N, C-alpha and C positions, 0 to 999 in steps of 0.2 A: 571203462575208460582205459584201462592199460592193458594193450594185446596181451595175447597169452605167454609170447616168449618173453616178454617184458617182468611180465608176472613171475615167471617161472626166474628169471634173474633171482628178483630182489628177494622171493620165499628165501634161494638155498644162499644168498647173498646174508639175510637176516639169520639165517640159521649158523651160520659161518663167522660170524661175530659173536653167539651165545657160545659156539665149539670155541674159537679162538680165549675168549674169558674160564674157560675151564680148563685149558691148558693151563693156561697163568697161574691159576686157581692149584694145578697137580704140581706145577714144577714150585708151587712157594709153598704146600706140604713136603716135596723134596728135599725143600733148604732146609725146612724148618727140623728134618727128623734126623739130618744127617746123612740122608741116600745116596746121593749122588756119584758114586759109587757102587752103589747097589746091585749096577752090570758094569763089569770091567774094560768090554768091548759094544764095539758098535756098528753093523746096527741091532745085531742080534745080540741073544743077553747070556753067558757062559758060551755062546756060539749055538746057542739052541735058539728058536722059533716060541718057543715055550719053558720059559726057565723053570730051572729047578727048584724044588721046595727043601730039597735036602743034600744035606754035602757030599751023601753019597753020590750022589749023579751028578757030580764036580767033573769037568773034564781030567785027565791025569794031566799033569804038572801045567795047570794051565795058569798058574803064578809067570812061570819062566815065560812063555808065550806069550800074554798077554802083557807084559811088562817093555818085552822085544818088540810087538808091533808096536806099543803106547812110543817108545821110544824112535823108532821110523816114524811117524807119523810127525811126531814133534819136529826131529830134526829138519822135515818138509816145509812145515809150520813157520818155523826159527828164521830158513831162508826168505820165504815170503814176507814177511814182516821187516826182516829188515832190507830185504829189496824196496820195500814202500819208506826205508830211511829213519825205521823203529830198531838203530840195533843194538840199545841198551834192553828191550825187552825181548828182543829175543837171546843174548845171551841171557838174560834169567830163564827163557825156554831152556837151552842149552846148556846150563848147570844146574838143574831141579835137577835135586838128587831126591826128590819123594816122588817123582813119577818112577822108580826104582822099589815101591814099596807096594805092596799088596795091599789092600784090607780084607780081613778076615768075613767070611760067608756069612753072609745073615740072612735070611730069608724073608722076615717083613722088607726088610729097607729095599733086596730085589726085588720082589715085588708091588712097593709102591714105586720105584723107578720103572717098572716094565708098565703099568698103570697109565704114568707119566708120557711114558713115546706111543703106547696106543693112543693117547687121546693127540697126541700131536699126528702121527699118521690122519688119522682120520680129519684134521686142520688140511691137512695136507693133500686130503682129495673136497673137502670144503673146496679148499679154494682154487682147484683142478675144476670142478665143475663150473662156480662162479666166472671162473677165466673162456670155459668154453661157452657156458649160456652169453657171459659177454658180447661176445664177437655181433648178437641180434643188433647190437648199437655202434657196431660197422660204421654203417652211414649215414648216421642219425647224430650219435655224439661219441666219435670216435674219443674222447675221454676217458667213458668207463670201460671200453675196452682196453686202453692202452694201461690203466693205472687197474685194472684186473690183469693182465698178464706182467703185467711189472711182480703187481705182490706176489703172484706165482713164483717169479725167480727170487723177491725178495724171500720166500718163505725155502727156495733148494737152499737159499744160501744160510738162512737161518737154521736147517736141519745139518749142513755139513757145521757149522760152528757148534750148533750142540754135539757133535763126535770130537772136538780139538775142547770142548771143555770135558769129557771123561777122559780125551788123551793126555792132557793137560794135569790131571789130577785137581781139577777142579780152582784153577789159577782163579784169582779174584776178579785180576780184570777184566779174562775174556768171559765170565759169569755177567760183569758189568755190561758187555757190548751184548749177549745174551739177550740180556733182561730190555734192555735199550730197543734193542733192534725188534722182538717181541709188540711192543707199545706201536714202533713203526706200522708195522703187519697190520695191528689193530684198525687204526686211525686210518690206513686206504681203505678197508674194508667199510668202515664208518662214512667215508667220505663217497667211496663210490656208490653206495646203499644210499645217503642224500643226493646223489646225482640223479640216479633213478628214478626215485622218486619222486623229485622234484619238476625232470624235466616233462613230464606233462600235466602235472596239478601245482603250479605254485602260488595255492592258495594258503599254503600253511606262512609264506614270504610276504603275503600282498597289504597282511595288516603293519609289517615293518616299520620301526618310529625313524621319523626323519633324524633323531636321538641318534646323531655315530656314538657317541660317547658308550653306548651300551656294546657295541661291537670291540671297541676298542680297550675296555675293561677283559673283556671278553680274552682279546688274542694278550693282553699283558698276564690273563692270570694262564693260558697257554705258558705260553715263555717261563713265569716265575716257577710251573708244574715242574718243567723239563729240568730245571735247574735244581728246584727240592730234590727231583728223582736221581738225578745225580748225585748229591749229598745224599740220600736214603742210599743208596750202591755203597757209598764210601762208607758211610756206617756200618752198614749188612758186612761189607767185607773186614772190618776191624773188628767185628763182632764176631764172624767165621773164625777168625787168625787166633781171637781169644781163646777162642771156646777147642779150635785145635790144639793148644797150648796146654788147654786141661784148667784155666783158671777158674775161681768161682767166678759166680754167675752174677752175684751183687756186689762186684768187684767192674762189671762189664763197661755199663755207662760212663762211668768214673773215667775209666781208662782208655775212652775211643779219644776224647778231647776237643777238638776243637769242631772236629765236621760237626760233629753231633750237637754243638751248640745252636752253629749254622744254621744245620739242617731245620732244630726247632725255632729256630726265630722264623724261617720261612715259612715253616707251620704256621704259623699264628698270625702274621701277613696273609698267609692264603686263606684260613679262614674268615679275616676281618674283609677279603676282599670278593668271597665268594658269598657274605655274607650280604654288604653291600650292592653287589653286581645282582643278586635274588631281592633286594628292597625295591633295585631300580626297573630290573625286570616288572616286577608284580605291579608295579607304576605304569606300566604302557600299555602291556598286553595284557588282555582276557584272563581268565582262569583256565578257560577250555582250551587254550595256544597249549601247541606242544612247546614253545618260548618260554612260557611260566610252568610249562608242566618238566622241563629238563631244567628249568633255576632251582624251581624246588626240588627235582633228584641231587642235584650236585650240592645244593647247601645240606642236605640228608647226609649226604656222603661226605663232606667234608667233617660233618659233627661226629659221625662215628671213625672216621679216620683219627680225628682230635681224640677219640674216648680211648680206641687203641692203642695209639703211640702214649699217653698216660698210663696204660695200664702194663707196657711195655717198661718205661722208666721206672713207677715206682713197684711193680711186681717182677725185678730183674727180670725182665725179656722172656715170657712164658712162651714156649714153641706155638703155641695155640693161636697167641697174640701177631705173632711175628706173620702167620700165614695169614692172618684178616688183614692186616695192616698194609700187606701186599696188595691184595686181593682189591680191599675198597681202591686204596693208589689207581689201580688201575680203572677199576669201573667209572671214581671220578674224574679220572682220565679222560676217559673217552665220551661221560657227560659232558665235561666244559667244552668237549670240541665237537660233540656234536649239539650244542649249545653257543658257540661263536659259528658254526654255518648257517643255524638256524637264522640269527639274526643279521646276516649280511643280505645286503641290499638285491635284488633281483638284477636282472637283464629284463627286459623287454621282451624280448621274441620268445615265442611259447612256441611249442613243441605243435605239430601237424594234429587235430581231433582223428576218432580213430571213428 
């Protein structure tokens, strides 16, 4: 049904989506273990392609060298965001004295961050090949090629932002943007995959119900998820700050305050909406349909997400639960986004037969 060139794009795009979720998982492990500064420079690690395993392998005087490099990069970054009107944030970066401090070498943290970067490089190559192979659609379905190339540009920006995360010594709002951009990259890859699969075979959309409420509910769910992710990152930033201050874990949830309560309320609303969306989808689509399958996957993921959130709140924010909460949230977002695409009404025009 699909020409070989299109099959190649669909295959690499599917692999890319899988690798992107691995990158997010690795990033979650880095953050929950406090390994973000395991490599004080970027893109190398202690100016080495393969990072050191012992303090004796560290470059002489690396502390001063990397601090000076971070200061210069941060000044350039501050000038850039000031140019776009964020003078307050620029001043915060310029006067942040924590960038003058270096973290003591820890081999485990260094290699945790290094593995995260390896996954990042792998995702970059996957997106590069996706962009190259997408050109087969240039004369047939330009949107696939345009979005694939755009995603490659976005991931380059994401890589640069990753270097800023390191140079600013894990400034919370920079990490938040880094996370949100990762979700954007995943969504673009999911969308290009969907467009490629349905370009020649719209059978998965043929049975779409005339009841538009399912599509509306899925859109509302996506919007709600974006808001929840923003509040979730605010909660995570507050917890990272409390951790840096050395406060006891059993005080973290209470200390976060309003953002945590809003995030929790949104979680309950999301759970209820996802459950209703699953019931609604089940009543319209047969069990063999992809719409039903992804509605079920989304419901299962939101249940796991709720459970991980309860564990975080009741057991003083264990690191493992933090990673699970982040990864499942991203998987849930991806499932909901693909479900939204699946319940859209197809256009009447079909691709030419091969």
